[in-house]
C-alpha positions in Angstrom: 89.6 -14.1 96.4 88.1 -11.0 98.1 84.5 -9.8 97.9 82.7 -6.5 98.5 82.0 -6.2 102.3 84.9 -8.4 103.4 86.6 -7.1 106.6 90.3 -7.0 105.8 91.7 -5.3 108.9 90.8 -3.5 112.1 92.7 -2.1 115.0 92.6 0.4 117.8 95.4 3.0 118.2 96.0 5.0 121.4 97.4 8.5 120.8 99.0 10.5 123.6 100.4 14.0 123.8 103.8 12.3 123.5 102.7 10.7 120.2 101.9 14.2 118.9 105.3 15.5 119.9 107.1 12.6 118.3 105.0 13.1 115.1 105.8 16.8 115.1 109.5 16.0 115.2 109.3 13.5 112.4 107.1 15.6 110.2 108.3 19.1 111.0 104.8 20.3 111.8 105.2 22.2 115.0 102.0 24.1 114.9 101.2 24.7 118.6 97.6 23.6 118.3 99.1 20.1 118.4 100.7 20.5 121.8 99.6 23.6 123.6 96.1 23.8 125.2 96.2 27.6 125.5 96.9 28.1 121.8 94.3 25.6 120.8 91.7 27.3 123.0 92.7 30.8 121.8 91.9 29.8 118.2 88.5 28.3 119.2 89.5 24.6 119.2 88.1 22.2 121.8 91.6 21.1 122.8 94.9 20.0 121.4 94.4 18.2 118.1 96.2 15.2 116.5 97.8 16.1 113.2 95.5 15.3 110.3 98.3 13.6 108.5 99.1 11.4 111.5 95.5 10.3 111.7 95.5 9.6 107.9 98.8 7.7 108.1 97.7 5.5 111.0 94.5 4.7 109.2 96.1 3.5 106.0 98.9 1.6 107.9 96.1 -0.6 109.2 95.9 -2.5 105.9 99.6 -2.9 105.3 99.9 -6.3 107.1 96.9 -7.6 105.1 98.5 -6.3 101.9 102.0 -7.7 102.7 103.6 -4.8 100.8 102.8 -1.1 101.1 103.9 -0.8 97.5 100.6 -2.3 96.4 98.8 1.0 97.5 97.9 2.8 94.3 95.8 5.7 95.6 94.7 7.0 99.0 92.4 9.9 99.8 90.3 11.2 102.7 88.3 14.1 103.8 88.9 15.4 107.3 85.5 15.6 108.9 86.2 16.0 112.7 89.3 16.7 114.7 90.8 14.2 117.1 91.1 15.9 120.4 93.9 14.4 122.5 93.3 14.7 126.2 96.4 15.4 128.3 95.7 12.5 130.6 93.5 10.0 128.8 94.9 10.6 125.3 92.6 9.6 122.4 91.6 6.2 120.9 91.2 5.8 117.2 89.1 2.8 115.9 90.0 1.8 112.4 88.0 -0.7 110.3 88.9 -1.6 106.7 86.5 -3.3 104.4 86.4 -4.1 100.7 84.3 -1.5 99.0 84.8 -2.5 95.3 86.7 -5.0 93.3 87.7 -5.2 89.6 90.2 -7.3 87.7 93.3 -5.4 88.8 92.5 -3.6 91.9 90.3 -3.2 95.0 89.0 -0.2 96.8 89.3 -0.5 100.6 87.0 1.7 102.6 88.4 2.8 106.0 86.1 3.8 108.8 88.0 5.8 111.4 86.3 6.9 114.6 87.2 8.7 117.8 84.8 8.9 120.7 82.2 7.1 118.5 82.3 9.8 115.8 83.7 9.5 112.3 86.9 11.6 111.9 87.8 10.8 108.3 85.2 10.9 105.6 85.4 9.0 102.3 88.7 7.4 103.4 89.4 5.1 100.5 92.5 3.2 99.4 92.9 1.7 96.0 95.2 -1.3 96.1 96.7 -3.5 93.4 95.6 -7.1 93.5 98.3 -9.7 93.4 
């Protein structure tokens, strides 16, 4: 049985520039703001940014071991609130915490808190999952 407020998963993920290149290859998103400092700077960004969908995917994947089956995910949505700047040397760390936000007879809402450099990068990150 789960209850509102229960911690169901947490992890830290280290992103590197290599991570971004690999994701670009897998996703087909080769926007240069994800790998070229000069382009990111020219459009007013603070540096090369991680792909939003990469951040979103890493966040939801955090709960899959707890679920035991990704097929139990019914809905997932986020708001992108801040970019994840990936330093060429240090990379970027994402901290992900998943807690139960609501429970009914058939499903639960899992609230994800995703931070980078102590700032929330995904707002209203919520996953509705089917209970077993």
